[in-house]
Structures are given as C-alpha cells and as structure tokens.
N, C-alpha and C positions, 0 to 999 in steps of 0.2 A: 504494500500500500504506500502511496506517495503522500508525504506530509511535509510541512514547512519545518526546516531545520531551525531549532531554537538558538543556535549559535551564530550562523551566518545568513539565515533567512533564505537560503537556497532550497532546492528540493532534496529531501531526505527519504530514505526507505525504511518503512517499519515492517517487521516480519508479520506474516499473516496470522501467526499465533501470539502476537504482541510480545515476543520474547526479546526483541532488539530494535534499536533505532540506529541507523548508520547514514552518514553523509559523506559522499566521496569528495566533495569540494573542500571541506574543512577537516576531514578525517574524524568526525564525531563518531563514536562507537560506544553505545551504552545500552543498558537494559531499559525496558519500558518504565519500570519503577524509577530509575535514575532520571529518565527523560521527564517524567511527571514532576519530580522534585526540582529539576533544573528549570522547568517552565514556571513553577510557583515561586522560585527564588528570583527569577528574571522579571516576572510581571505579576504583581499582587492581584490582578484581576482573576488569575487562575488558582488562587489559594483554596477555594472551595472544592477543587478537584480532589484534594487530599481527603476530604470527608468520604469519598467513595471507597477509600481503602480502610476506613475505620471499621472495626467489628461491630460496634454499636454506639451510635452518637446520641441515642435517646431523644431524637428530635432536635438536638442542639446543633449549632453551626460547627464547622470543621475546626475552629480554633485558630491559633496562630501557628506559624511554622515552628516556633520554639516547642510547641506541644508535641511535635512529631520528632 
C-alpha cells in the first residue's frame, strides 16, 4: 500500500499486513507501530491514533504521548 512518508513526504510503502513502512527516497524503514509513534510525535493532530492501541480507555481520550 502506498502512503505518505512521514519523514520526507514522498511516497512510502506499507506492507499489506501492516508489518513495515519503508521509503526508498529517505531510507525510512520501521514497523507500523514505530510509524504511528513517529506520526504522533511529528504532528499533534495524530495523537488520538494512539488510543486505538490502548487495551481499554474506558471512554477516555488517548492521553498525552508521555502516557505511552
């Protein structure tokens, strides 16, 4: 799957099973979890994505990046 590289904004490749994200232009190579973390650190608008990985938020917001 083609996605936007969070490092250089070029086109990156994400594995069909969401196991990796790679960009040939800037040599980015990370797992999907690392990719999500990178996005949230780069742009605060994505911080709620981390809530998708919480076991149970009991209806609360995802919290801050420090909570993770």
